[in-house]
PyMOL Python script that loads the backbone (N, CA, C, O; Angstrom):
from pymol import cmd

cmd.read_pdbstr("""\
ATOM      1  N   MET A   1       7.125  44.115  -9.376  1.00  0.00           N
ATOM      2  CA  MET A   1       7.305  42.697  -9.104  1.00  0.00           C
ATOM      3  C   MET A   1       5.928  42.066  -8.864  1.00  0.00           C
ATOM      4  O   MET A   1       5.119  42.603  -8.107  1.00  0.00           O
ATOM      5  N   THR A   2       5.667  40.923  -9.513  1.00  0.00           N
ATOM      6  CA  THR A   2       4.389  40.238  -9.356  1.00  0.00           C
ATOM      7  C   THR A   2       4.396  39.393  -8.092  1.00  0.00           C
ATOM      8  O   THR A   2       5.443  39.169  -7.485  1.00  0.00           O
ATOM      9  N   ASN A   3       3.206  38.923  -7.699  1.00  0.00           N
ATOM     10  CA  ASN A   3       3.110  38.046  -6.523  1.00  0.00           C
ATOM     11  C   ASN A   3       3.910  36.770  -6.729  1.00  0.00           C
ATOM     12  O   ASN A   3       4.561  36.283  -5.805  1.00  0.00           O
ATOM     13  N   ALA A   4       3.860  36.218  -7.963  1.00  0.00           N
ATOM     14  CA  ALA A   4       4.602  34.994  -8.249  1.00  0.00           C
ATOM     15  C   ALA A   4       6.092  35.241  -8.094  1.00  0.00           C
ATOM     16  O   ALA A   4       6.807  34.407  -7.538  1.00  0.00           O
ATOM     17  N   GLU A   5       6.562  36.379  -8.579  1.00  0.00           N
ATOM     18  CA  GLU A   5       7.980  36.693  -8.447  1.00  0.00           C
ATOM     19  C   GLU A   5       8.356  36.936  -6.994  1.00  0.00           C
ATOM     20  O   GLU A   5       9.447  36.567  -6.559  1.00  0.00           O
ATOM     21  N   ALA A   6       7.457  37.556  -6.246  1.00  0.00           N
ATOM     22  CA  ALA A   6       7.726  37.835  -4.844  1.00  0.00           C
ATOM     23  C   ALA A   6       7.806  36.559  -4.021  1.00  0.00           C
ATOM     24  O   ALA A   6       8.502  36.524  -3.006  1.00  0.00           O
ATOM     25  N   SER A   7       7.103  35.507  -4.443  1.00  0.00           N
ATOM     26  CA  SER A   7       7.114  34.270  -3.667  1.00  0.00           C
ATOM     27  C   SER A   7       8.192  33.303  -4.131  1.00  0.00           C
ATOM     28  O   SER A   7       8.241  32.162  -3.673  1.00  0.00           O
ATOM     29  N   MET A   8       9.053  33.749  -5.035  1.00  0.00           N
ATOM     30  CA  MET A   8      10.153  32.917  -5.501  1.00  0.00           C
ATOM     31  C   MET A   8      11.473  33.519  -5.027  1.00  0.00           C
ATOM     32  O   MET A   8      11.672  34.730  -5.120  1.00  0.00           O
ATOM     33  N   ALA A   9      12.349  32.703  -4.533  1.00  0.00           N
ATOM     34  CA  ALA A   9      13.657  33.178  -4.103  1.00  0.00           C
ATOM     35  C   ALA A   9      14.684  32.738  -5.133  1.00  0.00           C
ATOM     36  O   ALA A   9      14.789  31.548  -5.432  1.00  0.00           O
ATOM     37  N   GLU A  10      15.443  33.683  -5.679  1.00  0.00           N
ATOM     38  CA  GLU A  10      16.430  33.343  -6.691  1.00  0.00           C
ATOM     39  C   GLU A  10      17.598  32.632  -6.042  1.00  0.00           C
ATOM     40  O   GLU A  10      18.126  33.090  -5.028  1.00  0.00           O
ATOM     41  N   THR A  11      18.008  31.501  -6.628  1.00  0.00           N
ATOM     42  CA  THR A  11      19.125  30.737  -6.077  1.00  0.00           C
ATOM     43  C   THR A  11      20.380  30.920  -6.911  1.00  0.00           C
ATOM     44  O   THR A  11      21.419  30.344  -6.586  1.00  0.00           O
ATOM     45  N   GLY A  12      20.311  31.710  -7.983  1.00  0.00           N
ATOM     46  CA  GLY A  12      21.507  31.972  -8.783  1.00  0.00           C
ATOM     47  C   GLY A  12      21.281  31.704 -10.240  1.00  0.00           C
ATOM     48  O   GLY A  12      20.527  30.804 -10.612  1.00  0.00           O
ATOM     49  N   GLY A  13      21.939  32.490 -11.070  1.00  0.00           N
ATOM     50  CA  GLY A  13      21.894  32.256 -12.508  1.00  0.00           C
ATOM     51  C   GLY A  13      20.777  32.979 -13.218  1.00  0.00           C
ATOM     52  O   GLY A  13      20.943  33.348 -14.380  1.00  0.00           O
ATOM     53  N   GLY A  14      19.659  33.198 -12.582  1.00  0.00           N
ATOM     54  CA  GLY A  14      18.570  33.940 -13.180  1.00  0.00           C
ATOM     55  C   GLY A  14      17.699  33.152 -14.135  1.00  0.00           C
ATOM     56  O   GLY A  14      16.745  33.707 -14.680  1.00  0.00           O
ATOM     57  N   ARG A  15      17.986  31.884 -14.358  1.00  0.00           N
ATOM     58  CA  ARG A  15      17.134  31.067 -15.220  1.00  0.00           C
ATOM     59  C   ARG A  15      15.919  30.591 -14.446  1.00  0.00           C
ATOM     60  O   ARG A  15      15.985  30.478 -13.222  1.00  0.00           O
ATOM     61  N   PRO A  16      14.794  30.305 -15.128  1.00  0.00           N
ATOM     62  CA  PRO A  16      13.573  29.867 -14.423  1.00  0.00           C
ATOM     63  C   PRO A  16      13.772  28.637 -13.549  1.00  0.00           C
ATOM     64  O   PRO A  16      13.165  28.546 -12.482  1.00  0.00           O
ATOM     65  N   ASP A  17      14.626  27.660 -13.981  1.00  0.00           N
ATOM     66  CA  ASP A  17      14.787  26.466 -13.166  1.00  0.00           C
ATOM     67  C   ASP A  17      15.743  26.705 -11.990  1.00  0.00           C
ATOM     68  O   ASP A  17      16.039  25.776 -11.239  1.00  0.00           O
ATOM     69  N   ASP A  18      16.221  27.927 -11.829  1.00  0.00           N
ATOM     70  CA  ASP A  18      17.073  28.257 -10.690  1.00  0.00           C
ATOM     71  C   ASP A  18      16.285  28.920  -9.566  1.00  0.00           C
ATOM     72  O   ASP A  18      16.880  29.497  -8.655  1.00  0.00           O
ATOM     73  N   TYR A  19      14.968  28.847  -9.615  1.00  0.00           N
ATOM     74  CA  TYR A  19      14.127  29.453  -8.592  1.00  0.00           C
ATOM     75  C   TYR A  19      13.490  28.364  -7.729  1.00  0.00           C
ATOM     76  O   TYR A  19      13.155  27.287  -8.224  1.00  0.00           O
ATOM     77  N   ASP A  20      13.329  28.642  -6.468  1.00  0.00           N
ATOM     78  CA  ASP A  20      12.605  27.746  -5.555  1.00  0.00           C
ATOM     79  C   ASP A  20      11.281  28.401  -5.216  1.00  0.00           C
ATOM     80  O   ASP A  20      11.240  29.566  -4.823  1.00  0.00           O
ATOM     81  N   MET A  21      10.191  27.648  -5.369  1.00  0.00           N
ATOM     82  CA  MET A  21       8.875  28.175  -5.045  1.00  0.00           C
ATOM     83  C   MET A  21       8.642  28.019  -3.548  1.00  0.00           C
ATOM     84  O   MET A  21       8.871  26.950  -2.984  1.00  0.00           O
ATOM     85  N   ILE A  22       8.193  29.075  -2.922  1.00  0.00           N
ATOM     86  CA  ILE A  22       7.896  29.049  -1.493  1.00  0.00           C
ATOM     87  C   ILE A  22       6.384  29.160  -1.350  1.00  0.00           C
ATOM     88  O   ILE A  22       5.796  30.189  -1.680  1.00  0.00           O
ATOM     89  N   LEU A  23       5.755  28.089  -0.852  1.00  0.00           N
ATOM     90  CA  LEU A  23       4.307  28.072  -0.684  1.00  0.00           C
ATOM     91  C   LEU A  23       3.935  28.289   0.768  1.00  0.00           C
ATOM     92  O   LEU A  23       4.651  27.880   1.682  1.00  0.00           O
ATOM     93  N   ASP A  24       2.816  28.933   0.959  1.00  0.00           N
ATOM     94  CA  ASP A  24       2.256  29.118   2.294  1.00  0.00           C
ATOM     95  C   ASP A  24       1.971  27.733   2.887  1.00  0.00           C
ATOM     96  O   ASP A  24       1.448  26.871   2.180  1.00  0.00           O
ATOM     97  N   PRO A  25       2.293  27.498   4.146  1.00  0.00           N
ATOM     98  CA  PRO A  25       2.049  26.183   4.766  1.00  0.00           C
ATOM     99  C   PRO A  25       0.590  25.735   4.662  1.00  0.00           C
ATOM    100  O   PRO A  25       0.321  24.538   4.552  1.00  0.00           O
ATOM    101  N   ARG A  26      -0.346  26.671   4.694  1.00  0.00           N
ATOM    102  CA  ARG A  26      -1.765  26.299   4.559  1.00  0.00           C
ATOM    103  C   ARG A  26      -2.051  25.762   3.167  1.00  0.00           C
ATOM    104  O   ARG A  26      -2.847  24.838   2.998  1.00  0.00           O
ATOM    105  N   VAL A  27      -1.391  26.351   2.163  1.00  0.00           N
ATOM    106  CA  VAL A  27      -1.557  25.871   0.786  1.00  0.00           C
ATOM    107  C   VAL A  27      -0.951  24.475   0.661  1.00  0.00           C
ATOM    108  O   VAL A  27      -1.542  23.593   0.039  1.00  0.00           O
ATOM    109  N   GLN A  28       0.222  24.277   1.250  1.00  0.00           N
ATOM    110  CA  GLN A  28       0.859  22.961   1.222  1.00  0.00           C
ATOM    111  C   GLN A  28      -0.039  21.910   1.873  1.00  0.00           C
ATOM    112  O   GLN A  28      -0.191  20.809   1.344  1.00  0.00           O
ATOM    113  N   GLU A  29      -0.631  22.246   3.015  1.00  0.00           N
ATOM    114  CA  GLU A  29      -1.523  21.308   3.701  1.00  0.00           C
ATOM    115  C   GLU A  29      -2.738  20.986   2.847  1.00  0.00           C
ATOM    116  O   GLU A  29      -3.160  19.833   2.772  1.00  0.00           O
ATOM    117  N   SER A  30      -3.298  22.000   2.207  1.00  0.00           N
ATOM    118  CA  SER A  30      -4.468  21.793   1.352  1.00  0.00           C
ATOM    119  C   SER A  30      -4.137  20.894   0.167  1.00  0.00           C
ATOM    120  O   SER A  30      -4.896  19.983  -0.166  1.00  0.00           O
ATOM    121  N   ILE A  31      -3.005  21.158  -0.462  1.00  0.00           N
ATOM    122  CA  ILE A  31      -2.569  20.321  -1.589  1.00  0.00           C
ATOM    123  C   ILE A  31      -2.326  18.898  -1.110  1.00  0.00           C
ATOM    124  O   ILE A  31      -2.718  17.944  -1.783  1.00  0.00           O
ATOM    125  N   GLY A  32      -1.686  18.743   0.044  1.00  0.00           N
ATOM    126  CA  GLY A  32      -1.414  17.417   0.590  1.00  0.00           C
ATOM    127  C   GLY A  32      -2.690  16.639   0.869  1.00  0.00           C
ATOM    128  O   GLY A  32      -2.784  15.457   0.537  1.00  0.00           O
ATOM    129  N   ARG A  33      -3.679  17.299   1.479  1.00  0.00           N
ATOM    130  CA  ARG A  33      -4.960  16.624   1.752  1.00  0.00           C
ATOM    131  C   ARG A  33      -5.648  16.211   0.454  1.00  0.00           C
ATOM    132  O   ARG A  33      -6.202  15.117   0.349  1.00  0.00           O
ATOM    133  N   SER A  34      -5.603  17.104  -0.531  1.00  0.00           N
ATOM    134  CA  SER A  34      -6.246  16.807  -1.811  1.00  0.00           C
ATOM    135  C   SER A  34      -5.566  15.627  -2.514  1.00  0.00           C
ATOM    136  O   SER A  34      -6.240  14.733  -3.027  1.00  0.00           O
ATOM    137  N   LEU A  35      -4.233  15.631  -2.535  1.00  0.00           N
ATOM    138  CA  LEU A  35      -3.503  14.524  -3.168  1.00  0.00           C
ATOM    139  C   LEU A  35      -3.765  13.205  -2.454  1.00  0.00           C
ATOM    140  O   LEU A  35      -3.939  12.170  -3.097  1.00  0.00           O
ATOM    141  N   LYS A  36      -3.793  13.243  -1.118  1.00  0.00           N
ATOM    142  CA  LYS A  36      -4.059  12.019  -0.353  1.00  0.00           C
ATOM    143  C   LYS A  36      -5.454  11.489  -0.650  1.00  0.00           C
ATOM    144  O   LYS A  36      -5.640  10.280  -0.790  1.00  0.00           O
ATOM    145  N   ALA A  37      -6.443  12.384  -0.747  1.00  0.00           N
ATOM    146  CA  ALA A  37      -7.811  11.959  -1.052  1.00  0.00           C
ATOM    147  C   ALA A  37      -7.876  11.310  -2.436  1.00  0.00           C
ATOM    148  O   ALA A  37      -8.520  10.275  -2.608  1.00  0.00           O
ATOM    149  N   HIS A  38      -7.209  11.917  -3.422  1.00  0.00           N
ATOM    150  CA  HIS A  38      -7.206  11.333  -4.773  1.00  0.00           C
ATOM    151  C   HIS A  38      -6.494   9.989  -4.780  1.00  0.00           C
ATOM    152  O   HIS A  38      -6.962   9.042  -5.412  1.00  0.00           O
ATOM    153  N   TYR A  39      -5.367   9.899  -4.083  1.00  0.00           N
ATOM    154  CA  TYR A  39      -4.622   8.647  -4.007  1.00  0.00           C
ATOM    155  C   TYR A  39      -5.472   7.556  -3.369  1.00  0.00           C
ATOM    156  O   TYR A  39      -5.531   6.433  -3.869  1.00  0.00           O
ATOM    157  N   ASP A  40      -6.130   7.892  -2.261  1.00  0.00           N
ATOM    158  CA  ASP A  40      -6.987   6.917  -1.584  1.00  0.00           C
ATOM    159  C   ASP A  40      -8.108   6.429  -2.502  1.00  0.00           C
ATOM    160  O   ASP A  40      -8.437   5.243  -2.507  1.00  0.00           O
ATOM    161  N   ASP A  41      -8.693   7.343  -3.276  1.00  0.00           N
ATOM    162  CA  ASP A  41      -9.746   6.947  -4.222  1.00  0.00           C
ATOM    163  C   ASP A  41      -9.217   5.951  -5.244  1.00  0.00           C
ATOM    164  O   ASP A  41      -9.885   4.968  -5.566  1.00  0.00           O
ATOM    165  N   ILE A  42      -8.019   6.208  -5.751  1.00  0.00           N
ATOM    166  CA  ILE A  42      -7.440   5.329  -6.777  1.00  0.00           C
ATOM    167  C   ILE A  42      -7.085   3.973  -6.175  1.00  0.00           C
ATOM    168  O   ILE A  42      -7.363   2.935  -6.776  1.00  0.00           O
ATOM    169  N   VAL A  43      -6.473   3.977  -4.992  1.00  0.00           N
ATOM    170  CA  VAL A  43      -6.059   2.725  -4.348  1.00  0.00           C
ATOM    171  C   VAL A  43      -7.275   1.859  -4.016  1.00  0.00           C
ATOM    172  O   VAL A  43      -7.214   0.634  -4.120  1.00  0.00           O
ATOM    173  N   ASN A  44      -8.360   2.483  -3.623  1.00  0.00           N
ATOM    174  CA  ASN A  44      -9.546   1.737  -3.209  1.00  0.00           C
ATOM    175  C   ASN A  44     -10.498   1.417  -4.353  1.00  0.00           C
ATOM    176  O   ASN A  44     -11.510   0.749  -4.145  1.00  0.00           O
ATOM    177  N   ALA A  45     -10.189   1.883  -5.549  1.00  0.00           N
ATOM    178  CA  ALA A  45     -11.037   1.590  -6.710  1.00  0.00           C
ATOM    179  C   ALA A  45     -10.871   0.118  -7.089  1.00  0.00           C
ATOM    180  O   ALA A  45      -9.776  -0.431  -6.968  1.00  0.00           O
ATOM    181  N   PRO A  46     -11.931  -0.516  -7.540  1.00  0.00           N
ATOM    182  CA  PRO A  46     -11.816  -1.922  -7.948  1.00  0.00           C
ATOM    183  C   PRO A  46     -10.972  -2.048  -9.221  1.00  0.00           C
ATOM    184  O   PRO A  46     -10.945  -1.153 -10.066  1.00  0.00           O
ATOM    185  N   VAL A  47     -10.291  -3.181  -9.327  1.00  0.00           N
ATOM    186  CA  VAL A  47      -9.500  -3.459 -10.525  1.00  0.00           C
ATOM    187  C   VAL A  47     -10.470  -3.828 -11.644  1.00  0.00           C
ATOM    188  O   VAL A  47     -11.322  -4.696 -11.451  1.00  0.00           O
ATOM    189  N   PRO A  48     -10.361  -3.192 -12.804  1.00  0.00           N
ATOM    190  CA  PRO A  48     -11.268  -3.518 -13.918  1.00  0.00           C
ATOM    191  C   PRO A  48     -11.148  -4.991 -14.317  1.00  0.00           C
ATOM    192  O   PRO A  48     -10.065  -5.574 -14.269  1.00  0.00           O
ATOM    193  N   ASP A  49     -12.276  -5.578 -14.711  1.00  0.00           N
ATOM    194  CA  ASP A  49     -12.309  -6.992 -15.113  1.00  0.00           C
ATOM    195  C   ASP A  49     -11.306  -7.291 -16.221  1.00  0.00           C
ATOM    196  O   ASP A  49     -10.684  -8.353 -16.221  1.00  0.00           O
ATOM    197  N   LYS A  50     -11.144  -6.375 -17.156  1.00  0.00           N
ATOM    198  CA  LYS A  50     -10.212  -6.580 -18.272  1.00  0.00           C
ATOM    199  C   LYS A  50      -8.792  -6.806 -17.733  1.00  0.00           C
ATOM    200  O   LYS A  50      -8.075  -7.669 -18.239  1.00  0.00           O
ATOM    201  N   PHE A  51      -8.382  -6.045 -16.719  1.00  0.00           N
ATOM    202  CA  PHE A  51      -7.058  -6.226 -16.134  1.00  0.00           C
ATOM    203  C   PHE A  51      -6.954  -7.564 -15.420  1.00  0.00           C
ATOM    204  O   PHE A  51      -5.921  -8.229 -15.495  1.00  0.00           O
ATOM    205  N   LEU A  52      -8.015  -7.965 -14.727  1.00  0.00           N
ATOM    206  CA  LEU A  52      -7.996  -9.254 -14.031  1.00  0.00           C
ATOM    207  C   LEU A  52      -7.836 -10.400 -15.020  1.00  0.00           C
ATOM    208  O   LEU A  52      -7.104 -11.354 -14.755  1.00  0.00           O
ATOM    209  N   VAL A  53      -8.514 -10.313 -16.153  1.00  0.00           N
ATOM    210  CA  VAL A  53      -8.397 -11.338 -17.192  1.00  0.00           C
ATOM    211  C   VAL A  53      -6.971 -11.372 -17.731  1.00  0.00           C
ATOM    212  O   VAL A  53      -6.386 -12.443 -17.890  1.00  0.00           O
ATOM    213  N   LEU A  54      -6.413 -10.187 -18.013  1.00  0.00           N
ATOM    214  CA  LEU A  54      -5.049 -10.125 -18.538  1.00  0.00           C
ATOM    215  C   LEU A  54      -4.038 -10.676 -17.528  1.00  0.00           C
ATOM    216  O   LEU A  54      -3.105 -11.382 -17.910  1.00  0.00           O
ATOM    217  N   LEU A  55      -4.216 -10.361 -16.257  1.00  0.00           N
ATOM    218  CA  LEU A  55      -3.319 -10.886 -15.228  1.00  0.00           C
ATOM    219  C   LEU A  55      -3.415 -12.401 -15.123  1.00  0.00           C
ATOM    220  O   LEU A  55      -2.397 -13.073 -14.957  1.00  0.00           O
ATOM    221  N   ALA A  56      -4.619 -12.947 -15.216  1.00  0.00           N
ATOM    222  CA  ALA A  56      -4.806 -14.405 -15.169  1.00  0.00           C
ATOM    223  C   ALA A  56      -4.125 -15.059 -16.366  1.00  0.00           C
ATOM    224  O   ALA A  56      -3.488 -16.102 -16.220  1.00  0.00           O
ATOM    225  N   GLN A  57      -4.251 -14.461 -17.542  1.00  0.00           N
ATOM    226  CA  GLN A  57      -3.606 -15.005 -18.739  1.00  0.00           C
ATOM    227  C   GLN A  57      -2.086 -14.979 -18.592  1.00  0.00           C
ATOM    228  O   GLN A  57      -1.409 -15.942 -18.953  1.00  0.00           O
ATOM    229  N   LEU A  58      -1.554 -13.887 -18.069  1.00  0.00           N
ATOM    230  CA  LEU A  58      -0.113 -13.781 -17.874  1.00  0.00           C
ATOM    231  C   LEU A  58       0.378 -14.818 -16.875  1.00  0.00           C
ATOM    232  O   LEU A  58       1.411 -15.451 -17.094  1.00  0.00           O
ATOM    233  N   GLU A  59      -0.347 -14.996 -15.790  1.00  0.00           N
ATOM    234  CA  GLU A  59       0.018 -15.989 -14.783  1.00  0.00           C
ATOM    235  C   GLU A  59       0.036 -17.396 -15.377  1.00  0.00           C
ATOM    236  O   GLU A  59       0.962 -18.169 -15.129  1.00  0.00           O
ATOM    237  N   ALA A  60      -0.992 -17.724 -16.163  1.00  0.00           N
ATOM    238  CA  ALA A  60      -1.067 -19.039 -16.788  1.00  0.00           C
ATOM    239  C   ALA A  60       0.095 -19.246 -17.755  1.00  0.00           C
ATOM    240  O   ALA A  60       0.679 -20.328 -17.809  1.00  0.00           O
ATOM    241  N   GLN A  61       0.426 -18.214 -18.511  1.00  0.00           N
ATOM    242  CA  GLN A  61       1.533 -18.303 -19.460  1.00  0.00           C
ATOM    243  C   GLN A  61       2.860 -18.500 -18.721  1.00  0.00           C
ATOM    244  O   GLN A  61       3.698 -19.288 -19.158  1.00  0.00           O
ATOM    245  N   GLU A  62       3.053 -17.799 -17.622  1.00  0.00           N
ATOM    246  CA  GLU A  62       4.286 -17.954 -16.838  1.00  0.00           C
ATOM    247  C   GLU A  62       4.385 -19.347 -16.235  1.00  0.00           C
ATOM    248  O   GLU A  62       5.473 -19.921 -16.181  1.00  0.00           O
ATOM    249  N   GLN A  63       3.258 -19.898 -15.778  1.00  0.00           N
ATOM    250  CA  GLN A  63       3.266 -21.250 -15.215  1.00  0.00           C
ATOM    251  C   GLN A  63       3.618 -22.273 -16.289  1.00  0.00           C
ATOM    252  O   GLN A  63       4.401 -23.190 -16.042  1.00  0.00           O
ATOM    253  N   ARG A  64       3.038 -22.116 -17.487  1.00  0.00           N
ATOM    254  CA  ARG A  64       3.359 -23.045 -18.585  1.00  0.00           C
ATOM    255  C   ARG A  64       4.839 -22.960 -18.951  1.00  0.00           C
ATOM    256  O   ARG A  64       5.475 -23.982 -19.210  1.00  0.00           O
ATOM    257  N   ALA A  65       5.387 -21.747 -18.973  1.00  0.00           N
ATOM    258  CA  ALA A  65       6.797 -21.574 -19.309  1.00  0.00           C
ATOM    259  C   ALA A  65       7.686 -22.202 -18.233  1.00  0.00           C
ATOM    260  O   ALA A  65       8.705 -22.811 -18.557  1.00  0.00           O
ATOM    261  N   ALA A  66       7.314 -22.063 -16.965  1.00  0.00           N
ATOM    262  CA  ALA A  66       8.098 -22.644 -15.875  1.00  0.00           C
ATOM    263  C   ALA A  66       8.041 -24.159 -15.919  1.00  0.00           C
ATOM    264  O   ALA A  66       9.048 -24.826 -15.680  1.00  0.00           O
ATOM    265  N   GLU A  67       6.870 -24.712 -16.223  1.00  0.00           N
ATOM    266  CA  GLU A  67       6.728 -26.169 -16.302  1.00  0.00           C
ATOM    267  C   GLU A  67       7.487 -26.712 -17.492  1.00  0.00           C
ATOM    268  O   GLU A  67       8.024 -27.817 -17.414  1.00  0.00           O
ATOM    269  N   GLY A  68       7.550 -25.994 -18.568  1.00  0.00           N
ATOM    270  CA  GLY A  68       8.273 -26.419 -19.764  1.00  0.00           C
ATOM    271  C   GLY A  68       9.786 -26.390 -19.592  1.00  0.00           C
ATOM    272  O   GLY A  68      10.506 -27.110 -20.283  1.00  0.00           O
ATOM    273  N   SER A  69      10.269 -25.561 -18.674  1.00  0.00           N
ATOM    274  CA  SER A  69      11.715 -25.456 -18.483  1.00  0.00           C
ATOM    275  C   SER A  69      12.241 -26.403 -17.408  1.00  0.00           C
ATOM    276  O   SER A  69      13.453 -26.525 -17.236  1.00  0.00           O
ATOM    277  N   ARG A  70      11.337 -27.081 -16.677  1.00  0.00           N
ATOM    278  CA  ARG A  70      11.770 -28.041 -15.651  1.00  0.00           C
ATOM    279  C   ARG A  70      12.232 -29.329 -16.313  1.00  0.00           C
ATOM    280  O   ARG A  70      11.644 -29.754 -17.307  1.00  0.00           O
ATOM    281  N   PRO A  71      13.272 -29.955 -15.781  1.00  0.00           N
ATOM    282  CA  PRO A  71      13.680 -31.273 -16.325  1.00  0.00           C
ATOM    283  C   PRO A  71      12.634 -32.329 -15.972  1.00  0.00           C
ATOM    284  O   PRO A  71      11.941 -32.225 -14.959  1.00  0.00           O
ATOM    285  N   ASP A  72      12.537 -33.328 -16.812  1.00  0.00           N
ATOM    286  CA  ASP A  72      11.570 -34.416 -16.600  1.00  0.00           C
ATOM    287  C   ASP A  72      11.980 -35.219 -15.370  1.00  0.00           C
ATOM    288  O   ASP A  72      13.094 -35.736 -15.302  1.00  0.00           O
ATOM    289  N   GLU A  73      11.072 -35.320 -14.397  1.00  0.00           N
ATOM    290  CA  GLU A  73      11.397 -35.991 -13.113  1.00  0.00           C
ATOM    291  C   GLU A  73      10.969 -37.461 -13.100  1.00  0.00           C
ATOM    292  O   GLU A  73      11.042 -38.102 -12.052  1.00  0.00           O
ATOM    293  N   ARG A  74      10.527 -38.008 -14.227  1.00  0.00           N
ATOM    294  CA  ARG A  74      10.032 -39.394 -14.237  1.00  0.00           C
ATOM    295  C   ARG A  74      11.166 -40.405 -14.154  1.00  0.00           C
ATOM    296  O   ARG A  74      10.928 -41.561 -13.803  1.00  0.00           O
ATOM    297  N   GLY A  75      12.320 -40.025 -14.450  1.00  0.00           N
ATOM    298  CA  GLY A  75      13.398 -40.775 -14.443  1.00  0.00           C
ATOM    299  C   GLY A  75      14.075 -41.910 -14.320  1.00  0.00           C
ATOM    300  O   GLY A  75      15.297 -41.918 -14.463  1.00  0.00           O
TER     301      GLY A  75
END
""", "prot")
cmd.dss("prot")
cmd.show_as("cartoon", "prot")
cmd.util.cbc("prot")
cmd.orient("prot")
């Protein structure tokens, strides 16, 4: 039996997707810290100028569409 097999508990059926992986709590903590660090880097990264331009264009288009669908209030 390999280490990978030893750290898996069979839940029935014998198919690969019927196994639950059991990780050492220290490994889980390490993975969690690493994922949080990567997430924080992405969240704190500046939005690229190209996206800001596209968002501004979309906003302007939505405003024009909303103004075009309003009834004329001059009445």
